BALUMPA-293848 format. One record per atom (N, C-alpha, C): x, y negated, z negated; residue number from 0; residue in one letter; atom name. Coordinates in nm, 3 decimals. Atoms other than C-alpha are relative to their C-alpha. Layout:
! residues N
X:Y:Z:NUM:A:CA
...
! end
This chain:
! residues 92
0.062:0.133:0.034:0:M:N
-0.724:1.926:0.007:0:M:CA
0.028:-0.073:0.129:0:M:C
0.005:0.095:-0.117:1:S:N
-0.816:1.677:0.258:1:S:CA
0.101:-0.118:-0.007:1:S:C
-0.111:0.099:0.008:2:P:N
-0.574:1.401:0.353:2:P:CA
-0.077:-0.116:-0.077:2:P:C
0.068:0.109:0.066:3:L:N
-0.843:1.148:0.216:3:L:CA
0.031:0.008:-0.162:3:L:C
-0.019:-0.054:0.144:4:R:N
-0.844:1.334:-0.133:4:R:CA
0.149:-0.012:-0.034:4:R:C
-0.154:-0.002:0.021:5:R:N
-0.448:1.373:-0.106:5:R:CA
0.049:-0.144:-0.017:5:R:C
-0.038:0.136:0.010:6:L:N
-0.404:1.010:-0.061:6:L:CA
-0.040:-0.058:-0.149:6:L:C
0.048:0.052:0.131:7:L:N
-0.615:0.916:-0.374:7:L:CA
0.089:0.073:-0.108:7:L:C
-0.087:-0.064:0.105:8:E:N
-0.406:1.181:-0.578:8:E:CA
0.132:-0.057:-0.003:8:E:C
-0.137:0.044:-0.010:9:E:N
-0.077:1.045:-0.452:9:E:CA
0.011:-0.139:-0.057:9:E:C
0.006:0.142:0.057:10:I:N
-0.171:0.693:-0.554:10:I:CA
-0.017:0.011:-0.158:10:I:C
0.041:-0.001:0.150:11:T:N
-0.318:0.789:-0.887:11:T:CA
0.139:0.059:-0.072:11:T:C
-0.115:-0.064:0.074:12:A:N
-0.002:1.004:-0.967:12:A:CA
0.123:-0.064:0.001:12:A:C
-0.118:0.078:-0.031:13:A:N
0.260:0.743:-0.863:13:A:CA
0.023:-0.062:-0.148:13:A:C
-0.052:0.059:0.130:14:H:N
0.449:0.638:-1.186:14:H:CA
0.079:-0.119:0.032:14:H:C
-0.086:0.106:-0.051:15:E:N
0.647:0.374:-0.992:15:E:CA
-0.053:-0.056:0.130:15:E:C
0.055:0.068:-0.104:16:P:N
0.575:0.131:-0.721:16:P:CA
0.050:0.088:0.139:16:P:C
-0.022:-0.077:-0.139:17:V:N
0.561:0.320:-0.367:17:V:CA
-0.062:-0.077:0.113:17:V:C
0.052:0.071:-0.104:18:S:N
0.501:0.177:-0.039:18:S:CA
-0.111:0.084:0.070:18:S:C
0.098:-0.075:-0.060:19:L:N
0.198:0.262:0.167:19:L:CA
0.060:0.082:0.112:19:L:C
-0.071:-0.077:-0.099:20:E:N
0.434:0.384:0.434:20:E:CA
0.049:0.151:-0.068:20:E:C
-0.049:-0.122:0.086:21:E:N
0.573:0.644:0.172:21:E:CA
-0.120:0.078:-0.018:21:E:C
0.126:-0.073:0.019:22:I:N
0.218:0.749:0.082:22:I:CA
-0.051:0.057:0.120:22:I:C
0.046:-0.065:-0.123:23:A:N
0.134:0.801:0.438:23:A:CA
0.077:0.114:0.050:23:A:C
-0.092:-0.116:-0.017:24:R:N
0.441:1.004:0.482:24:R:CA
-0.032:0.133:-0.071:24:R:C
0.012:-0.110:0.090:25:R:N
0.362:1.217:0.187:25:R:CA
-0.131:0.078:0.053:25:R:C
0.133:-0.060:-0.033:26:V:N
-0.002:1.265:0.312:26:V:CA
-0.008:0.059:0.125:26:V:C
-0.012:-0.047:-0.147:27:G:N
0.091:1.324:0.673:27:G:CA
-0.083:-0.070:0.100:27:G:C
0.084:0.082:-0.088:28:V:N
-0.096:1.031:0.820:28:V:CA
0.084:-0.122:0.049:28:V:C
-0.062:0.126:-0.040:29:T:N
-0.010:0.712:0.993:29:T:CA
-0.042:-0.105:-0.098:29:T:C
0.031:0.115:0.090:30:R:N
0.002:0.379:0.811:30:R:CA
-0.143:-0.058:0.020:30:R:C
0.129:0.048:-0.028:31:D:N
-0.305:0.264:0.980:31:D:CA
-0.111:0.086:-0.057:31:D:C
0.098:-0.088:0.057:32:E:N
-0.497:0.583:0.871:32:E:CA
0.002:-0.023:-0.153:32:E:C
-0.010:0.010:0.143:33:A:N
-0.364:0.538:0.514:33:A:CA
-0.070:-0.135:-0.040:33:A:C
0.072:0.137:0.042:34:E:N
-0.492:0.166:0.508:34:E:CA
-0.152:0.028:0.007:34:E:C
0.147:-0.018:-0.011:35:S:N
-0.830:0.295:0.623:35:S:CA
-0.045:0.082:-0.124:35:S:C
0.018:-0.074:0.117:36:M:N
-0.817:0.549:0.349:36:M:CA
-0.018:-0.080:-0.142:36:M:C
-0.010:0.090:0.118:37:V:N
-0.724:0.291:0.082:37:V:CA
-0.139:-0.086:0.004:37:V:C
0.124:0.077:-0.004:38:A:N
-1.019:0.080:0.208:38:A:CA
-0.135:0.080:-0.028:38:A:C
0.112:-0.081:0.045:39:Y:N
-1.261:0.375:0.186:39:Y:CA
-0.006:0.015:-0.156:39:Y:C
0.008:-0.030:0.156:40:W:N
-1.170:0.456:-0.181:40:W:CA
-0.020:-0.137:-0.065:40:W:C
0.014:0.118:0.076:41:T:N
-1.167:0.079:-0.262:41:T:CA
-0.156:-0.022:0.012:41:T:C
0.143:0.017:-0.005:42:R:N
-1.541:0.055:-0.125:42:R:CA
-0.062:0.094:-0.098:42:R:C
0.061:-0.108:0.091:43:K:N
-1.617:0.366:-0.333:43:K:CA
0.024:-0.029:-0.143:43:K:C
-0.021:0.033:0.135:44:G:N
-1.491:0.199:-0.639:44:G:CA
0.107:0.080:-0.085:44:G:C
-0.095:-0.071:0.083:45:L:N
-1.209:0.447:-0.715:45:L:CA
0.141:-0.077:0.005:45:L:C
-0.136:0.072:0.003:46:L:N
-0.915:0.220:-0.627:46:L:CA
-0.026:-0.148:-0.001:46:L:C
0.023:0.130:-0.011:47:T:N
-0.863:-0.138:-0.667:47:T:CA
0.143:-0.050:0.064:47:T:C
-0.131:0.067:-0.056:48:T:N
-0.613:-0.373:-0.465:48:T:CA
0.010:-0.127:-0.056:48:T:C
-0.024:0.137:0.048:49:D:N
-0.465:-0.686:-0.596:49:D:CA
0.111:-0.062:0.090:49:D:C
-0.094:0.054:-0.083:50:D:N
-0.292:-0.926:-0.377:50:D:CA
0.123:-0.072:-0.080:50:D:C
-0.111:0.050:0.069:51:L:N
0.055:-1.002:-0.486:51:L:CA
0.094:-0.091:0.096:51:L:C
-0.070:0.095:-0.094:52:T:N
0.166:-1.241:-0.202:52:T:CA
0.048:-0.115:-0.073:52:T:C
-0.052:0.116:0.061:53:A:N
0.215:-1.506:-0.454:53:A:CA
0.150:0.008:-0.045:53:A:C
-0.144:-0.022:0.036:54:A:N
0.544:-1.336:-0.546:54:A:CA
0.091:-0.003:0.121:54:A:C
-0.084:0.006:-0.107:55:C:N
0.667:-1.351:-0.187:55:C:CA
0.092:-0.115:0.014:55:C:C
-0.097:0.107:-0.003:56:P:N
0.984:-1.557:-0.127:56:P:CA
-0.039:-0.102:0.089:56:P:C
0.041:0.114:-0.086:57:A:N
0.951:-1.899:0.026:57:A:CA
0.081:0.026:0.144:57:A:C
-0.063:-0.019:-0.133:58:T:N
1.190:-1.776:0.302:58:T:CA
-0.065:0.085:0.086:58:T:C
0.070:-0.087:-0.093:59:G:N
0.931:-1.542:0.432:59:G:CA
0.050:0.150:-0.017:59:G:C
-0.023:-0.130:0.006:60:C:N
0.913:-1.169:0.490:60:C:CA
0.155:0.051:0.015:60:C:C
-0.128:-0.022:-0.020:61:G:N
1.280:-1.167:0.616:61:G:CA
0.087:-0.003:-0.135:61:G:C
-0.070:0.013:0.119:62:G:N
1.394:-1.266:0.271:62:G:CA
-0.049:0.078:-0.118:62:G:C
0.061:-0.083:0.103:63:C:N
1.186:-1.021:0.080:63:C:CA
0.092:0.123:-0.030:63:C:C
-0.076:-0.114:0.054:64:A:N
1.365:-0.752:-0.134:64:A:CA
-0.046:0.127:0.050:64:A:C
0.058:-0.122:-0.055:65:L:N
1.135:-0.489:0.018:65:L:CA
0.043:0.018:0.145:65:L:C
-0.027:-0.008:-0.140:66:G:N
1.246:-0.581:0.378:66:G:CA
0.135:0.075:0.015:66:G:C
-0.126:-0.062:-0.043:67:R:N
1.519:-0.410:0.575:67:R:CA
0.029:-0.060:0.130:67:R:C
-0.049:0.046:-0.126:68:N:N
1.727:-0.565:0.840:68:N:CA
-0.081:-0.116:0.048:68:N:C
0.072:0.119:-0.041:69:G:N
1.529:-0.885:0.842:69:G:CA
-0.156:0.027:0.043:69:G:C
0.141:-0.029:-0.034:70:K:N
1.190:-0.692:0.890:70:K:CA
-0.080:0.003:-0.131:70:K:C
0.083:0.009:0.123:71:P:N
0.910:-0.715:0.638:71:P:CA
-0.011:0.139:-0.058:71:P:C
0.005:-0.133:0.067:72:G:N
0.888:-0.439:0.389:72:G:CA
-0.152:0.035:-0.040:72:G:C
0.148:-0.033:0.035:73:C:N
0.516:-0.479:0.308:73:C:CA
-0.109:-0.031:0.108:73:C:C
0.101:0.045:-0.100:74:G:N
0.346:-0.667:0.589:74:G:CA
-0.023:0.091:0.114:74:G:C
0.026:-0.071:-0.116:75:P:N
0.164:-0.469:0.853:75:P:CA
0.054:-0.053:0.127:75:P:C
-0.054:0.044:-0.126:76:R:N
0.356:-0.505:1.170:76:R:CA
0.053:-0.147:0.023:76:R:C
-0.048:0.130:0.010:77:G:N
0.522:-0.825:1.071:77:G:CA
-0.094:-0.107:0.008:77:G:C
0.093:0.108:-0.008:78:S:N
0.199:-1.012:1.038:78:S:CA
-0.006:-0.093:-0.111:78:S:C
-0.006:0.076:0.105:79:G:N
0.301:-1.173:0.729:79:G:CA
-0.012:0.062:-0.120:79:G:C
0.024:-0.068:0.119:80:P:N
0.282:-1.120:0.367:80:P:CA
-0.114:0.075:-0.020:80:P:C
0.114:-0.080:0.026:81:A:N
0.063:-0.839:0.267:81:A:CA
0.023:0.094:-0.116:81:A:C
-0.034:-0.094:0.124:82:L:N
0.197:-0.696:-0.067:82:L:CA
-0.114:0.016:-0.086:82:L:C
0.127:-0.038:0.082:83:L:N
-0.077:-0.527:-0.242:83:L:CA
0.043:0.093:-0.114:83:L:C
-0.008:-0.111:0.109:84:A:N
-0.090:-0.338:-0.579:84:A:CA
-0.117:0.087:0.012:84:A:C
0.113:-0.085:-0.001:85:I:N
-0.312:-0.037:-0.531:85:I:CA
0.007:0.097:-0.116:85:I:C
0.001:-0.086:0.096:86:T:N
-0.417:0.140:-0.828:86:T:CA
-0.145:0.065:-0.033:86:T:C
0.128:-0.080:0.034:87:R:N
-0.687:0.371:-0.975:87:R:CA
-0.093:-0.093:-0.075:87:R:C
0.088:0.090:0.066:88:S:N
-0.998:0.170:-1.078:88:S:CA
-0.009:0.047:-0.140:88:S:C
0.013:-0.035:0.144:89:P:N
-1.011:0.146:-1.467:89:P:CA
-0.146:0.040:-0.029:89:P:C
0.142:-0.027:0.034:90:H:N
-1.395:0.188:-1.446:90:H:CA
-0.052:0.126:0.045:90:H:C
0.025:-0.132:-0.044:91:R:N
-1.383:0.540:-1.288:91:R:CA
0.075:0.102:-0.085:91:R:C
! end
């Protein structure tokens, strides 16, 4: 199975929240590659992404429960909040 298809399967099969880093690790790609693959499947209509940054703490990424050692748990390379819910599109 291709990494692109495997990423889709990993996201679809997830029964609990999982980070993009974890999905990338399972598939054997970098986070940047995983982000590109999610964008591909989103354009194709098979995945949807919902911005969840409204749930981010007022203290910023360092205060986030997903962060570790003051580093953001969801934002790409510390660029700020980027918490997304990525799910299989209900229309497909």
